[in-house]
N, C-alpha and C positions, 0 to 999 in steps of 0.2 A: 939309593939315598933320595933320589928325585921323587920316588914313589912315596916315601915318607913325608917329605916336605909338602907334597900335594895333599895328602891326607890330613896333615896337621892344619893346613890353610883352611880346608873345608870344615874341619871340625870347628875351628875359630869363627868362621863365617856364620855357622848355624847359631853359634852361642851368642853372637852380636844381633842377629836378626830377631831372636827369641826375646831379647830384653826390650825391644820396641824403642830403641833410642838411646841417648847417652845418659839421661837421667834416671836415678835409681828410685825418685818418689811417684806416687799415684796422682793423676790429674783431679781437681775439685769440679764437682757438679755444679750448675747455675739453677737456683731454685725457680719453678715456674709461678708467674705473677698473673692476678686476675684484675682486668681493667675496672676502674672506679664506676659505680652504678650511676646513671644520669637520670635525675627526676624530671618529671614532666606533670603539668597541671593543666586542668580544663578551664579555659576562659570562655564563659558563656556571656550572653548579652540580653538585655531588657530594653525595650522602647516601646512607645505609644504611638498613637495615629498622628501623622504628619511627617514622617520620614522612615528611615531604616538605617542599619548599620550592618557593614558586611566584614568579614564573614560573621554568621549569627553565633558560632562557637568555633573555638580552636584548642587543639593540644599544644602547649607551648613549653619547651624545655627550659629547665633553669638556666640561668647565665645567657639567656637568648632573648630576642624581643619579636613583637610582631605589631604591624601596622593595620588598625581597623579603619575602614572608610565610612565616613557618615554622609548619608544623602537626605536632603531636605525636600519635601514635596512642595509644589507650588502653593503660594499662599500661607506658608507657614515659616517659622524660623526656629533655630536651635535654642532651646532655653537653657539646658544644663546637660552636662556629661560628667560622670564620676565613676570611681570604682578602680579597682586593681592597680592604684598608685600610677596610673597613665597620665600622659600628657597630651594636650590637644595642640594642634597646630593647623589652623583653618579647618579643613574637613577631616583631617587625620588625627587618630587617636592612637598613641603609641604606648604598649605595655612592654615593660622590660623587666628582666630577672624576677619571675614570679616566684613566690615562696609558698603559694597555697592555691587551691582552686578559688576563683572569684568571678564576679559578675560585673560587666560594664553596663550601667544605667544611663539611657539615653532619653530625655525629655525634649519634645517639640511642642510648640504652641502656634496656634493659628494667629495670623495678623488680625489686629482689631481695626475696624472701618466704622467712621461716622456716617449715619444716615440722618440728614436734618429734613424737617418737614416745615415748608414755608406756606401759610395759608394767607389768602386775601381776606378782606373784610366780609363778614357775613356767615362765619361759622368757626370751628375750632376742632382740634384733633386730641385725642386722650394723651398722646405723648409726642412732643415736639422734636425729641432727639433720641437716637438709638445709637449704642455701642455694639457692633455685632462682629463676630469671628468670621473669617473667611468661609465663604459658600453658604452662610445661614441667610434666612429670609425675615424681613420685618412685616408685621401685619398691622396697618395703620387704621384706626377706625375714626371715620370722618363724621362730623356732627354739624349739618348746616343749621343755622338759625332758622326760627319759624318763618322768617320772611325771606329766606333765601333757599337756593337749592344748589346741588353740586354741579357745576358746569364742566370741569375738566379736572383730571389728575394724572400728571406725567412725572417721569423721572425713575431713575433706579430700575429700569427694565420690568416695570409692575403691571399689574392688571387689576380693574376695579370690578368688584362684585357687590351691587347695591351700595352700601355705605362702608365697605372695607376695601382697602387697597393693600394688595400682597405685592412685595417687591420681588424682583428676580434674586437669584443667588448673588449676594454681595462679594465684590472683588476689588473694590475702591471706594473711597469716599464719594458720596453722591447726595443729591436733594430731591425730595419729593416735592412738587409744586401742586398745591390745591387751590383751584380757582373756584369761588362761589359767584353765583349771579343772583341778583334781587328777583323777586317777583314782580317788582315794580322799576319802571325806568328812573334814571336820575332826574331830578328836577332840572328846569331850565336854568340856564345860566344867570347867576345872581341870587338864586334861591338855595340855601344851605339846606341839605339833607341832615335831619336830626334824628338819629336811631336811638330809641330808649327802651331798655329792659322792663318788662312787666312781669309780675309775680301775681298770680290769681289764687287767693285763698278762698276755698270752697267750704262753707259750713253745711256739711250733709246731715241729713236726718230722713224720717219717714216721708217727708214732703218734698225734699230737695234730692233730685238725682239729675246730675249733669255730666255729660261725657267728656272726654279729652276732646273728640272731634267737634263738639258743640263750641267749645272753647277755642279751638284753632280757627273755626268759622267766624267767630267774633272778632279776633285779633285781625283777620284777613279783611273782612269787611270794614273795620275801622280804619285800617290803612287805606283802603280804596277811598273812604270819605276824606281823610286828611290830605290824600295826594290827588284829589279831584279826578279819580279814576272810576268812579261809580257811572260809567258813560250813559247807562239807560236812563238814570235820573237826569242827568245834566243835559241831554238831548232834549228835554222837555221844557227848558228854561227859555224865556222870551229872549230873543236876540239882543235886545236893548241892554240886558242884564248880563249876558255872557261875559262881557269884558272884565267883570268885577269877580268872576269865579276865581278863587285862589287854590293853587297848590301849596300847602303850607310847609311841605318839605318834612313834616314830622311822621316818623314811621316807628311802629312798635314791633317788638318781638318778645316771646317768652323768654324769661330768664334762663340761662343755661348753667349757672353756678349760684349755690346759695352764698350766704354772707361769709361763710368759713372757707369758701373756694371749692367746696364739693360739687361734682357735677348734679345738676338738678334738671327736672322736666320744666320749671317755672309753674307748675300746679301744684298747690298746696292743699291737701285736704285733711279734714277732721270732722268727725261725727260728734254733733253736740246738738241739744234741744234748744237752739237759740235762733232768733229772728235777727235781721239786720236793721230792724226799725225800733229796736230798743233805746229808751232815753239814755241808759248808762253805757251805750256802745260796748256791750259785752263781747260782741263778735270779734272786736280787735283787742280783746285783753285775755291772754292765756289764763290769768288767775280766776277769770270768770268763766273758763270753758271755751274761749274763743281762740283766735290765732293772732299772736303778736305781728306787728308790722316788721318787714325787713327795712334796713336803713333807707329812709325816703331821699337821701343825697345819693343813692345808688340805683334805686329801683321806684317804678311806679306801682304801689300797692293797690290791689283790686279785691274788694271782699264781695262774694256772691252767696246769697242765701235766701231764706224765707222772707217773704215781705208781705205777708197778708194779715189782716185784722182777726178778730176772734170769730168772726162770721165766715172767714175764709175769702174776704173781698180783697183784690189787690189794691194797695193803697199807694205806697211809695215805690216808684219805679227805679229810682236812683237818686244818689245824692254825690256830691263832691265835697270833701273836707279840704278846705283850702288852707295853705300855710299862713300862718299868722292869726287865723280865725278860730282855729282848734289846737288842742295840745299836739305836739308833735307826733305822738304814737298814733294818731288818727288820721294823719295826712293821706289822702288817696282818694279812692272812689268806691262807692257802694252801689251794687246793682242787683235787682230782683232776679232770681234763677231764672224765671219763666220769660224774662226778655233778653237773656244774655245768650247771644249765638243767632244763628239764622237757619239752622236745620230745623224743619218742621217736627212737630207742632210747636209753635211759640204763641205767645199771647196775641190774640187778634188785636189789630191796629198798632202793635209794637213788635213786629216779627221781623225787622229787618236790621236789627242791631244797632239802632241809632240812638238808643238810650245811653249806652256807653259812650259813644261819639259825643253826644250833648255833654254829658258829665266831664269828660275829659276837657271840652272846651272850656268849662268853669275852672277846672284845675290849672288849665294853662293860661288863665287870667281873663278869661271872658265872663266877668262878673255881672250877674243880671241877665235879662233876656232881651230879645229884639222886639218883643211886644209888651205892651203895658206902658206905665207913665215912667219917663226916664228920671233917674235921681242922680245924685253925686256919686253914689256907689255903683251905678251902672257905667261901666268902663267902655262900652262899644255900641250901645243902641243909638246913640245920637251921633256916631261917627259917619263922615261920607263913606260910601262904599268902596272907595279906593284910598281915603285918606287925604285926598286932594281938597283944599278949601274951596275951590270953585265947582267941585262936583255936585250936582243936584240930588243924586241918588244917595239915600242914607241907609243905614243898615235895618233901621225900623221898617223900610219899604220892602225888605226882602222876606216875604211870607214863607218862601220855600227855605230859609236859612236853618240851619242845624240848631242854632240856639232860640228858635221860636218854640217854645214849650207848648203851645197851644195847638201845634199841628201834630198828626200822627206820622209814623215813620215814612209813609210812602210819599208825604208831602215835605219832608226834609231832605234838602238836596245839596247844600253847598256852605263854604264859609267864604266870606268877602276877603278882599285884599287888605282892608284895613284890619279886620279881625286876625288875619295872618300876621300882619305886622305887631299887633298887641302881643300875640302868643310868642313870637320871636323875641320880643324885648322881656316878657315875663320869664322866659327860659334863660336868656342870655346874660342879663343883668337884673333880673328880678328875684322873686322868692324862691324860684326853682333853678337858680344859677348853679348851686352845688351839683344838682343832679346832671345839668347840662355839661359842666366842666368834666364830671367824672366819667362821662360817656363820650368824650370827644373823639377817642381812639376807635369807637365803634362806627363812625359816620363814614 
């Protein structure tokens, strides 16, 4: 019986083990899952000179962010940054949750600096102010007046080459200082320097050819005469008359700009079959082929041209057209071309440029001459040499005076102190007052 019980227990154990547990149902299977695809996009960058952004490109997954760092070069600043819906915080540009490939655009700009040019009396520059980006240079063209020269140019780390000053690379606001010096010293204390611009109108034709250099030489010579710097002449004057020699303070220079403000040489040329001794004054009338005067309240007008008669003989050397005695458009000085300037060859006896000096004396109020019979119209012949009532010397005694029309150039040497006073009054309060006032800043 024990054997049968053991056998039955064994059979039952096998049966229970083969069923795999106490449940009669089959277990359910879990389906396999695929993780969602994570998309990523290319964030590229674009930038100009003046800085950079890092990284230059980046692959950024969606639902994430990336911070790009902007660096600015010296002398520059960030002008703008945009793209990829990013946000800027100081130098950091953060892109979040991209939805497509995109580009960050960064723009830099250089700092702008001011370069100012300050000039002394005696010249001008083409451009007095510059606005330059960092690292650029300015080229300053410097133009001295004909009676001045460039003494020094400093500032902005530059260098001078003839008449052009090139600054160093600009990295801050700065000033270029241009200093001009006169060819002539300042007058003695109590004598005002009066600088006046001259425009020389040259009527050219087959008989008249006069160079710029000849014109320069005339202005230079006349300045020496008016400033008592014609030393070779003055050394020959008798010692008793030396105290009456006057430095008038009057100084001329060729105009640098025309009436419209455009740069000009001060020499105005026109080809025309005209003489400067015609009765109708055609040389000064554009409608007759001549050259119109520039405003005589701003400039001294000088006409230079042919002055010979039909036989070719030189007649008129020069003439002054004085305010109040002629129509306004004629006011100025007329000079024969062959006696204008001091570069040989010039007209014998009149080769030292003193015709122009003499005629300017008339224009400045010295009406009449130091020789001949004095009249009420003669404003200076009868004056004492220094204007003092007790002085014995009179201007009529000065045979070497510039206003003695009977003397050749070599014998004309001086203006007197009383003549200087007449000219100063004529300019400051007389018919040429507007010319004086409009040019006070040039003195």
